[in-house]
ZAGU-537324 format. One record per residue (C-alpha): residue number from 1; residue in one letter; chain; x, y, z. Coordinates in steps of 0.5 Angstrom, whole numbers. Example, Ala and Ser with C-alpha at 12.3 -4.5 7.8 and 13.67 -1.06 7.14 Angstrom:
% ZAGU-537324
{num 1 | residu A | chaine A | u 25 | v -9 | w 16}
{num 2 | residu S | chaine A | u 27 | v -2 | w 14}
//
This chain:
% ZAGU-537324
{num 1 | residu M | chaine A | u 110 | v 240 | w 13}
{num 2 | residu A | chaine A | u 108 | v 246 | w 16}
{num 3 | residu M | chaine A | u 102 | v 251 | w 14}
{num 4 | residu R | chaine A | u 104 | v 257 | w 11}
{num 5 | residu Q | chaine A | u 102 | v 263 | w 15}
{num 6 | residu T | chaine A | u 99 | v 268 | w 10}
{num 7 | residu P | chaine A | u 97 | v 275 | w 13}
{num 8 | residu L | chaine A | u 91 | v 280 | w 11}
{num 9 | residu T | chaine A | u 94 | v 286 | w 9}
{num 10 | residu C | chaine A | u 91 | v 292 | w 11}
{num 11 | residu S | chaine A | u 93 | v 298 | w 7}
{num 12 | residu G | chaine A | u 90 | v 306 | w 7}
{num 13 | residu H | chaine A | u 95 | v 309 | w 12}
{num 14 | residu T | chaine A | u 101 | v 313 | w 9}
{num 15 | residu R | chaine A | u 106 | v 314 | w 14}
{num 16 | residu P | chaine A | u 108 | v 309 | w 20}
{num 17 | residu V | chaine A | u 103 | v 305 | w 24}
{num 18 | residu V | chaine A | u 105 | v 306 | w 31}
{num 19 | residu D | chaine A | u 99 | v 304 | w 36}
{num 20 | residu L | chaine A | u 93 | v 299 | w 35}
{num 21 | residu A | chaine A | u 87 | v 297 | w 40}
{num 22 | residu F | chaine A | u 81 | v 292 | w 39}
{num 23 | residu S | chaine A | u 74 | v 293 | w 42}
{num 24 | residu G | chaine A | u 71 | v 287 | w 46}
{num 25 | residu I | chaine A | u 66 | v 282 | w 42}
{num 26 | residu T | chaine A | u 60 | v 286 | w 41}
{num 27 | residu P | chaine A | u 54 | v 283 | w 37}
{num 28 | residu Y | chaine A | u 57 | v 286 | w 31}
{num 29 | residu G | chaine A | u 64 | v 282 | w 32}
{num 30 | residu Y | chaine A | u 70 | v 286 | w 34}
{num 31 | residu F | chaine A | u 73 | v 292 | w 32}
{num 32 | residu L | chaine A | u 80 | v 295 | w 31}
{num 33 | residu I | chaine A | u 83 | v 302 | w 31}
{num 34 | residu S | chaine A | u 90 | v 304 | w 29}
{num 35 | residu A | chaine A | u 94 | v 310 | w 30}
{num 36 | residu C | chaine A | u 98 | v 313 | w 25}
{num 37 | residu K | chaine A | u 103 | v 319 | w 24}
{num 38 | residu D | chaine A | u 99 | v 321 | w 18}
{num 39 | residu G | chaine A | u 94 | v 324 | w 23}
{num 40 | residu K | chaine A | u 88 | v 320 | w 20}
{num 41 | residu P | chaine A | u 86 | v 314 | w 25}
{num 42 | residu M | chaine A | u 82 | v 308 | w 22}
{num 43 | residu L | chaine A | u 77 | v 304 | w 24}
{num 44 | residu R | chaine A | u 76 | v 297 | w 21}
{num 45 | residu Q | chaine A | u 73 | v 290 | w 22}
{num 46 | residu G | chaine A | u 77 | v 286 | w 27}
{num 47 | residu D | chaine A | u 77 | v 279 | w 24}
{num 48 | residu T | chaine A | u 77 | v 281 | w 17}
{num 49 | residu G | chaine A | u 81 | v 288 | w 17}
{num 50 | residu D | chaine A | u 75 | v 291 | w 12}
{num 51 | residu W | chaine A | u 76 | v 299 | w 13}
{num 52 | residu I | chaine A | u 70 | v 302 | w 16}
{num 53 | residu G | chaine A | u 72 | v 309 | w 17}
{num 54 | residu T | chaine A | u 77 | v 314 | w 18}
{num 55 | residu F | chaine A | u 77 | v 319 | w 24}
{num 56 | residu L | chaine A | u 78 | v 326 | w 21}
{num 57 | residu G | chaine A | u 80 | v 332 | w 25}
{num 58 | residu H | chaine A | u 87 | v 332 | w 28}
{num 59 | residu K | chaine A | u 92 | v 336 | w 25}
{num 60 | residu G | chaine A | u 98 | v 332 | w 27}
{num 61 | residu A | chaine A | u 101 | v 325 | w 28}
{num 62 | residu V | chaine A | u 96 | v 321 | w 32}
{num 63 | residu W | chaine A | u 101 | v 317 | w 37}
{num 64 | residu G | chaine A | u 95 | v 313 | w 41}
{num 65 | residu A | chaine A | u 88 | v 310 | w 40}
{num 66 | residu T | chaine A | u 83 | v 306 | w 43}
{num 67 | residu L | chaine A | u 76 | v 303 | w 43}
{num 68 | residu N | chaine A | u 71 | v 302 | w 49}
{num 69 | residu T | chaine A | u 69 | v 295 | w 50}
{num 70 | residu D | chaine A | u 63 | v 295 | w 46}
{num 71 | residu A | chaine A | u 66 | v 300 | w 40}
{num 72 | residu T | chaine A | u 61 | v 306 | w 41}
{num 73 | residu K | chaine A | u 67 | v 310 | w 43}
{num 74 | residu A | chaine A | u 74 | v 312 | w 41}
{num 75 | residu A | chaine A | u 79 | v 316 | w 43}
{num 76 | residu T | chaine A | u 86 | v 318 | w 40}
{num 77 | residu A | chaine A | u 92 | v 322 | w 42}
{num 78 | residu A | chaine A | u 96 | v 327 | w 38}
{num 79 | residu A | chaine A | u 102 | v 331 | w 37}
{num 80 | residu D | chaine A | u 97 | v 337 | w 36}
{num 81 | residu F | chaine A | u 97 | v 338 | w 43}
{num 82 | residu T | chaine A | u 90 | v 335 | w 44}
{num 83 | residu A | chaine A | u 86 | v 328 | w 45}
{num 84 | residu K | chaine A | u 80 | v 327 | w 42}
{num 85 | residu V | chaine A | u 74 | v 323 | w 44}
{num 86 | residu W | chaine A | u 69 | v 320 | w 38}
{num 87 | residu D | chaine A | u 63 | v 317 | w 36}
{num 88 | residu A | chaine A | u 65 | v 310 | w 34}
{num 89 | residu V | chaine A | u 58 | v 309 | w 30}
{num 90 | residu S | chaine A | u 58 | v 316 | w 26}
{num 91 | residu G | chaine A | u 65 | v 318 | w 26}
{num 92 | residu D | chaine A | u 63 | v 324 | w 29}
{num 93 | residu E | chaine A | u 68 | v 328 | w 34}
{num 94 | residu V | chaine A | u 65 | v 329 | w 41}
{num 95 | residu L | chaine A | u 70 | v 332 | w 45}
{num 96 | residu T | chaine A | u 77 | v 335 | w 44}
{num 97 | residu L | chaine A | u 81 | v 336 | w 50}
{num 98 | residu A | chaine A | u 87 | v 341 | w 50}
{num 99 | residu H | chaine A | u 93 | v 339 | w 53}
{num 100 | residu K | chaine A | u 100 | v 343 | w 54}
{num 101 | residu H | chaine A | u 104 | v 338 | w 50}
{num 102 | residu I | chaine A | u 104 | v 332 | w 45}
{num 103 | residu V | chaine A | u 99 | v 327 | w 47}
{num 104 | residu K | chaine A | u 101 | v 320 | w 47}
{num 105 | residu T | chaine A | u 96 | v 315 | w 50}
{num 106 | residu V | chaine A | u 89 | v 315 | w 52}
{num 107 | residu S | chaine A | u 85 | v 310 | w 56}
{num 108 | residu F | chaine A | u 77 | v 309 | w 58}
{num 109 | residu T | chaine A | u 75 | v 306 | w 64}
{num 110 | residu Q | chaine A | u 71 | v 300 | w 64}
{num 111 | residu D | chaine A | u 64 | v 304 | w 64}
{num 112 | residu S | chaine A | u 67 | v 309 | w 59}
{num 113 | residu N | chaine A | u 65 | v 315 | w 63}
{num 114 | residu C | chaine A | u 73 | v 317 | w 64}
{num 115 | residu L | chaine A | u 79 | v 318 | w 60}
{num 116 | residu L | chaine A | u 86 | v 317 | w 62}
{num 117 | residu T | chaine A | u 91 | v 321 | w 58}
{num 118 | residu G | chaine A | u 99 | v 322 | w 58}
{num 119 | residu G | chaine A | u 104 | v 325 | w 54}
{num 120 | residu N | chaine A | u 110 | v 329 | w 53}
{num 121 | residu D | chaine A | u 108 | v 334 | w 59}
{num 122 | residu K | chaine A | u 109 | v 329 | w 64}
{num 123 | residu L | chaine A | u 102 | v 329 | w 67}
{num 124 | residu L | chaine A | u 97 | v 324 | w 68}
{num 125 | residu R | chaine A | u 90 | v 327 | w 67}
{num 126 | residu I | chaine A | u 83 | v 324 | w 68}
{num 127 | residu Y | chaine A | u 77 | v 327 | w 65}
{num 128 | residu D | chaine A | u 70 | v 326 | w 67}
{num 129 | residu L | chaine A | u 67 | v 325 | w 60}
{num 130 | residu S | chaine A | u 60 | v 327 | w 63}
{num 131 | residu N | chaine A | u 62 | v 333 | w 65}
{num 132 | residu P | chaine A | u 67 | v 335 | w 60}
{num 133 | residu E | chaine A | u 68 | v 343 | w 62}
{num 134 | residu A | chaine A | u 71 | v 341 | w 69}
{num 135 | residu A | chaine A | u 78 | v 341 | w 70}
{num 136 | residu P | chaine A | u 81 | v 334 | w 69}
{num 137 | residu Q | chaine A | u 85 | v 331 | w 75}
{num 138 | residu E | chaine A | u 92 | v 331 | w 75}
{num 139 | residu I | chaine A | u 97 | v 326 | w 77}
{num 140 | residu A | chaine A | u 105 | v 328 | w 77}
{num 141 | residu G | chaine A | u 111 | v 324 | w 78}
{num 142 | residu H | chaine A | u 114 | v 322 | w 72}
{num 143 | residu T | chaine A | u 120 | v 326 | w 70}
{num 144 | residu S | chaine A | u 120 | v 325 | w 63}
{num 145 | residu A | chaine A | u 115 | v 324 | w 57}
{num 146 | residu I | chaine A | u 109 | v 319 | w 59}
{num 147 | residu K | chaine A | u 109 | v 314 | w 53}
{num 148 | residu K | chaine A | u 103 | v 309 | w 56}
{num 149 | residu A | chaine A | u 98 | v 309 | w 61}
{num 150 | residu L | chaine A | u 93 | v 304 | w 63}
{num 151 | residu W | chaine A | u 87 | v 303 | w 68}
{num 152 | residu C | chaine A | u 88 | v 297 | w 72}
{num 153 | residu N | chaine A | u 85 | v 293 | w 78}
{num 154 | residu D | chaine A | u 77 | v 295 | w 76}
{num 155 | residu D | chaine A | u 80 | v 302 | w 75}
{num 156 | residu K | chaine A | u 82 | v 303 | w 82}
{num 157 | residu Q | chaine A | u 89 | v 304 | w 80}
{num 158 | residu I | chaine A | u 93 | v 307 | w 74}
{num 159 | residu L | chaine A | u 99 | v 304 | w 71}
{num 160 | residu S | chaine A | u 104 | v 309 | w 67}
{num 161 | residu A | chaine A | u 110 | v 308 | w 63}
{num 162 | residu A | chaine A | u 115 | v 314 | w 61}
{num 163 | residu E | chaine A | u 122 | v 315 | w 58}
{num 164 | residu D | chaine A | u 124 | v 316 | w 65}
{num 165 | residu K | chaine A | u 126 | v 309 | w 65}
{num 166 | residu T | chaine A | u 120 | v 307 | w 70}
{num 167 | residu I | chaine A | u 113 | v 304 | w 70}
{num 168 | residu R | chaine A | u 109 | v 307 | w 76}
{num 169 | residu L | chaine A | u 103 | v 304 | w 79}
{num 170 | residu W | chaine A | u 98 | v 310 | w 82}
{num 171 | residu D | chaine A | u 92 | v 309 | w 87}
{num 172 | residu R | chaine A | u 86 | v 313 | w 83}
{num 173 | residu S | chaine A | u 83 | v 315 | w 90}
{num 174 | residu S | chaine A | u 89 | v 318 | w 93}
{num 175 | residu M | chaine A | u 93 | v 320 | w 87}
{num 176 | residu E | chaine A | u 99 | v 317 | w 90}
{num 177 | residu E | chaine A | u 104 | v 313 | w 87}
{num 178 | residu V | chaine A | u 104 | v 306 | w 90}
{num 179 | residu K | chaine A | u 110 | v 303 | w 87}
{num 180 | residu T | chaine A | u 115 | v 304 | w 82}
{num 181 | residu L | chaine A | u 119 | v 299 | w 77}
{num 182 | residu S | chaine A | u 126 | v 302 | w 74}
{num 183 | residu F | chaine A | u 129 | v 299 | w 68}
{num 184 | residu D | chaine A | u 136 | v 300 | w 65}
{num 185 | residu T | chaine A | u 133 | v 303 | w 58}
{num 186 | residu S | chaine A | u 126 | v 306 | w 57}
{num 187 | residu V | chaine A | u 120 | v 301 | w 56}
{num 188 | residu S | chaine A | u 118 | v 300 | w 49}
{num 189 | residu S | chaine A | u 111 | v 298 | w 50}
{num 190 | residu M | chaine A | u 106 | v 296 | w 56}
{num 191 | residu E | chaine A | u 100 | v 291 | w 56}
{num 192 | residu Y | chaine A | u 95 | v 290 | w 62}
{num 193 | residu M | chaine A | u 91 | v 283 | w 62}
{num 194 | residu S | chaine A | u 85 | v 284 | w 67}
{num 195 | residu D | chaine A | u 84 | v 277 | w 67}
{num 196 | residu G | chaine A | u 89 | v 274 | w 71}
{num 197 | residu E | chaine A | u 92 | v 281 | w 73}
{num 198 | residu I | chaine A | u 98 | v 281 | w 69}
{num 199 | residu L | chaine A | u 102 | v 286 | w 66}
{num 200 | residu V | chaine A | u 106 | v 285 | w 59}
{num 201 | residu I | chaine A | u 112 | v 290 | w 58}
{num 202 | residu T | chaine A | u 118 | v 290 | w 53}
{num 203 | residu Y | chaine A | u 125 | v 294 | w 54}
{num 204 | residu G | chaine A | u 131 | v 292 | w 49}
{num 205 | residu K | chaine A | u 130 | v 285 | w 47}
{num 206 | residu T | chaine A | u 126 | v 283 | w 53}
{num 207 | residu I | chaine A | u 119 | v 281 | w 54}
{num 208 | residu A | chaine A | u 117 | v 281 | w 62}
{num 209 | residu F | chaine A | u 111 | v 279 | w 65}
{num 210 | residu Y | chaine A | u 109 | v 282 | w 72}
{num 211 | residu N | chaine A | u 104 | v 281 | w 77}
{num 212 | residu A | chaine A | u 100 | v 288 | w 75}
{num 213 | residu L | chaine A | u 98 | v 289 | w 83}
{num 214 | residu S | chaine A | u 104 | v 288 | w 86}
{num 215 | residu L | chaine A | u 109 | v 289 | w 80}
{num 216 | residu E | chaine A | u 112 | v 283 | w 82}
{num 217 | residu L | chaine A | u 116 | v 280 | w 77}
{num 218 | residu I | chaine A | u 113 | v 273 | w 74}
{num 219 | residu K | chaine A | u 118 | v 271 | w 68}
{num 220 | residu T | chaine A | u 122 | v 274 | w 63}
{num 221 | residu V | chaine A | u 124 | v 272 | w 56}
{num 222 | residu E | chaine A | u 129 | v 274 | w 51}
{num 223 | residu A | chaine A | u 128 | v 275 | w 44}
{num 224 | residu P | chaine A | u 133 | v 275 | w 38}
{num 225 | residu A | chaine A | u 132 | v 282 | w 36}
{num 226 | residu P | chaine A | u 130 | v 289 | w 40}
{num 227 | residu I | chaine A | u 122 | v 288 | w 41}
{num 228 | residu N | chaine A | u 118 | v 294 | w 41}
{num 229 | residu S | chaine A | u 111 | v 291 | w 43}
{num 230 | residu A | chaine A | u 108 | v 284 | w 46}
{num 231 | residu S | chaine A | u 102 | v 281 | w 47}
{num 232 | residu L | chaine A | u 99 | v 275 | w 51}
{num 233 | residu H | chaine A | u 94 | v 271 | w 48}
{num 234 | residu P | chaine A | u 87 | v 271 | w 52}
{num 235 | residu E | chaine A | u 88 | v 264 | w 55}
{num 236 | residu K | chaine A | u 95 | v 265 | w 56}
{num 237 | residu D | chaine A | u 97 | v 260 | w 52}
{num 238 | residu F | chaine A | u 102 | v 264 | w 48}
{num 239 | residu F | chaine A | u 105 | v 271 | w 47}
{num 240 | residu V | chaine A | u 107 | v 274 | w 41}
{num 241 | residu A | chaine A | u 112 | v 280 | w 40}
{num 242 | residu G | chaine A | u 115 | v 284 | w 34}
{num 243 | residu G | chaine A | u 121 | v 289 | w 33}
{num 244 | residu D | chaine A | u 126 | v 292 | w 29}
{num 245 | residu D | chaine A | u 128 | v 286 | w 25}
{num 246 | residu F | chaine A | u 121 | v 286 | w 21}
{num 247 | residu K | chaine A | u 119 | v 280 | w 24}
{num 248 | residu L | chaine A | u 113 | v 277 | w 29}
{num 249 | residu Y | chaine A | u 115 | v 272 | w 34}
{num 250 | residu K | chaine A | u 110 | v 267 | w 37}
{num 251 | residu F | chaine A | u 112 | v 264 | w 44}
{num 252 | residu D | chaine A | u 110 | v 259 | w 49}
{num 253 | residu Y | chaine A | u 108 | v 262 | w 55}
{num 254 | residu S | chaine A | u 109 | v 257 | w 60}
{num 255 | residu T | chaine A | u 116 | v 254 | w 57}
{num 256 | residu K | chaine A | u 118 | v 260 | w 54}
{num 257 | residu E | chaine A | u 120 | v 256 | w 47}
{num 258 | residu E | chaine A | u 120 | v 260 | w 41}
{num 259 | residu L | chaine A | u 114 | v 257 | w 36}
{num 260 | residu E | chaine A | u 114 | v 261 | w 30}
{num 261 | residu S | chaine A | u 117 | v 267 | w 27}
{num 262 | residu Y | chaine A | u 114 | v 270 | w 21}
{num 263 | residu K | chaine A | u 117 | v 276 | w 16}
{num 264 | residu G | chaine A | u 111 | v 280 | w 13}
{num 265 | residu H | chaine A | u 112 | v 287 | w 14}
{num 266 | residu F | chaine A | u 118 | v 291 | w 10}
{num 267 | residu G | chaine A | u 119 | v 296 | w 16}
{num 268 | residu P | chaine A | u 120 | v 295 | w 24}
{num 269 | residu V | chaine A | u 114 | v 293 | w 28}
{num 270 | residu H | chaine A | u 111 | v 298 | w 32}
{num 271 | residu C | chaine A | u 105 | v 295 | w 36}
{num 272 | residu V | chaine A | u 102 | v 288 | w 36}
{num 273 | residu R | chaine A | u 96 | v 286 | w 40}
{num 274 | residu F | chaine A | u 91 | v 279 | w 40}
{num 275 | residu S | chaine A | u 84 | v 280 | w 38}
{num 276 | residu P | chaine A | u 79 | v 279 | w 44}
{num 277 | residu D | chaine A | u 77 | v 272 | w 42}
{num 278 | residu G | chaine A | u 85 | v 270 | w 41}
{num 279 | residu E | chaine A | u 84 | v 267 | w 34}
{num 280 | residu L | chaine A | u 89 | v 273 | w 31}
{num 281 | residu Y | chaine A | u 93 | v 278 | w 32}
{num 282 | residu A | chaine A | u 94 | v 285 | w 29}
{num 283 | residu S | chaine A | u 101 | v 288 | w 28}
{num 284 | residu G | chaine A | u 103 | v 295 | w 25}
{num 285 | residu S | chaine A | u 109 | v 297 | w 22}
{num 286 | residu E | chaine A | u 114 | v 303 | w 20}
{num 287 | residu D | chaine A | u 111 | v 301 | w 13}
{num 288 | residu G | chaine A | u 105 | v 304 | w 14}
{num 289 | residu T | chaine A | u 101 | v 297 | w 14}
{num 290 | residu L | chaine A | u 97 | v 293 | w 19}
{num 291 | residu R | chaine A | u 97 | v 286 | w 18}
{num 292 | residu L | chaine A | u 93 | v 280 | w 21}
{num 293 | residu W | chaine A | u 96 | v 274 | w 23}
{num 294 | residu Q | chaine A | u 92 | v 267 | w 25}
{num 295 | residu T | chaine A | u 94 | v 264 | w 32}
{num 296 | residu A | chaine A | u 92 | v 257 | w 29}
{num 297 | residu V | chaine A | u 95 | v 257 | w 22}
{num 298 | residu G | chaine A | u 90 | v 254 | w 16}
{num 299 | residu K | chaine A | u 84 | v 255 | w 21}
{num 300 | residu T | chaine A | u 78 | v 257 | w 17}
{num 301 | residu Y | chaine A | u 76 | v 264 | w 20}
{num 302 | residu G | chaine A | u 75 | v 271 | w 18}
{num 303 | residu L | chaine A | u 77 | v 271 | w 11}
{num 304 | residu W | chaine A | u 82 | v 265 | w 11}
{num 305 | residu K | chaine A | u 80 | v 259 | w 8}
{num 306 | residu C | chaine A | u 83 | v 252 | w 10}
{num 307 | residu V | chaine A | u 88 | v 250 | w 5}
{num 308 | residu L | chaine A | u 93 | v 245 | w 4}
{num 309 | residu P | chaine A | u 101 | v 247 | w 4}
{num 310 | residu G | chaine A | u 104 | v 250 | w -2}
{num 311 | residu Y | chaine A | u 98 | v 254 | w -3}
{num 312 | residu F | chaine A | u 97 | v 261 | w -1}
{num 313 | residu L | chaine A | u 90 | v 265 | w 0}
{num 314 | residu P | chaine A | u 89 | v 272 | w -3}
{num 315 | residu I | chaine A | u 90 | v 278 | w 1}
{num 316 | residu H | chaine A | u 83 | v 280 | w 0}
{num 317 | residu S | chaine A | u 77 | v 277 | w -3}
{num 318 | residu P | chaine A | u 75 | v 280 | w -10}
{num 319 | residu N | chaine A | u 68 | v 277 | w -9}
{num 320 | residu P | chaine A | u 64 | v 284 | w -9}
{num 321 | residu Q | chaine A | u 58 | v 280 | w -6}
{num 322 | residu Y | chaine A | u 63 | v 279 | w 0}
{num 323 | residu R | chaine A | u 64 | v 286 | w 0}
{num 324 | residu S | chaine A | u 56 | v 288 | w 0}
{num 325 | residu V | chaine A | u 55 | v 282 | w 5}
{num 326 | residu S | chaine A | u 60 | v 285 | w 10}
{num 327 | residu K | chaine A | u 58 | v 292 | w 9}
{num 328 | residu L | chaine A | u 50 | v 290 | w 11}
{num 329 | residu K | chaine A | u 53 | v 286 | w 17}
{num 330 | residu L | chaine A | u 56 | v 293 | w 19}
{num 331 | residu S | chaine A | u 50 | v 297 | w 17}
{num 332 | residu Q | chaine A | u 49 | v 299 | w 24}
{num 333 | residu L | chaine A | u 56 | v 301 | w 26}
{num 334 | residu C | chaine A | u 59 | v 304 | w 20}
{num 335 | residu F | chaine A | u 60 | v 311 | w 19}
{num 336 | residu Q | chaine A | u 55 | v 315 | w 16}
{num 337 | residu C | chaine A | u 59 | v 319 | w 12}
{num 338 | residu F | chaine A | u 65 | v 317 | w 7}
{num 339 | residu R | chaine A | u 65 | v 324 | w 5}
{num 340 | residu T | chaine A | u 73 | v 325 | w 4}
{num 341 | residu V | chaine A | u 75 | v 318 | w 4}
{num 342 | residu K | chaine A | u 75 | v 312 | w -1}
{num 343 | residu T | chaine A | u 76 | v 305 | w 2}
{num 344 | residu P | chaine A | u 83 | v 303 | w 1}
{num 345 | residu L | chaine A | u 82 | v 296 | w 0}
//
């Protein structure tokens, strides 16, 4: 009898969760940031979903959010025509970068010195965070709103996906377009795997894998329902996808066989990402929640304890000792001020 998948549910948002991102693995574990239409991006402990703090300052829906590798900086993209850079240790706002339209996507370079943005004004912008007063470099070429933009090839190139039904590869030094992929429908998500230079994209019911440097197609997989997001396991054994039918699907990357499917959300799944250690994947939904799912169901990890089939686990530990230990462990990364937000756990 197969183990029952019991996701951890992370509440606290009041509107749909539309983007999420993990940090790298730090001495304090890894971390998870979520973007939500409620305008209040949240930072959590990645392996447990424990709430750490909320970034307060945007005046509109937040469409994109990211953390740098060591979880010291965060960046957000919002409908208030701004991108913001935050101190992820204190929670303080560091920079507000004004745009001419809604900002949809943000991405740090590996050294965290530059920030890439894109949005409804159809332009890619590169900000030098060490010289924020300087005008950003701008790259034009898309004919519709940019939905996602990412650094690739050791930050020498940029990948962008837009509502003009294209993905474009750009050279950073020349600011010129290198190659374009065109589709019959708009791309719904894009993930870049630096280890192996693999690009994961979704459109319609299709999950496609490309070589990120050449944009040559590797393989495609058709899902049972329209897919909004997909993520490849760090070791490239599996990939997961979620979409309009409220389900999370797990596929074997080599054989393309569907291995598992779970329905846990009460609305379409907008975003899904594997953790940096590959032990879990997170999903964000129209229902306003994040859920954490185990890659190996039943394994003792984070808040999950190995149980026999037929039993279920509590969503969050009621043990106050655990909560105090968790906050002690995170004392050097927790926000200094919880002035307006109470823990939603």
